[in-house]
C-alpha positions, -999 to 999 in steps of 0.1 A, spaced: 0 0 0 13 35 -9 22 57 20 17 95 19 49 115 18 34 146 35 6 152 59 -27 161 43 -43 192 56 -75 191 75 -94 213 50 -82 192 21 -94 160 38 -127 174 48 -135 189 14 -127 156 -3 -150 137 20 -178 163 16 -179 157 -22 -188 120 -17 -224 113 -26 -244 81 -20 -266 69 -48 -298 49 -46 -295 14 -58 -311 5 -91 -341 -17 -84 -352 -47 -105 -385 -66 -104 -379 -102 -95 -402 -132 -91 -393 -153 -60 -396 -192 -59 -428 -188 -39 -443 -168 -68 -443 -134 -53 -431 -104 -73 -409 -79 -55 -383 -52 -63 -347 -57 -51 -313 -41 -59 -298 -54 -91 -268 -70 -75 -291 -92 -53 -316 -102 -81 -300 -135 -89 -298 -147 -53 -335 -137 -47 -346 -154 -79 -329 -187 -68 -342 -184 -33 -309 -180 -15 -320 -148 3 -355 -135 13 -364 -100 -1 
C-alpha cells in the first residue's frame, strides 16, 4: 500500500469527504420461488430469484 509523503491538511481531507455522494441502488423486479413479485437491488436479483435470500 502506498504511504503519503506529507501530511494532508484538515481542510483538504474534509472537502474531499464532503464531495462523496451516496446513490440509490437500481431496483429490478424479480419473481421469487414462492411466486411473489418484488423489487430488489440489481446485485441481489440472482440470489433472490434462486431463493438464497429473502427480499
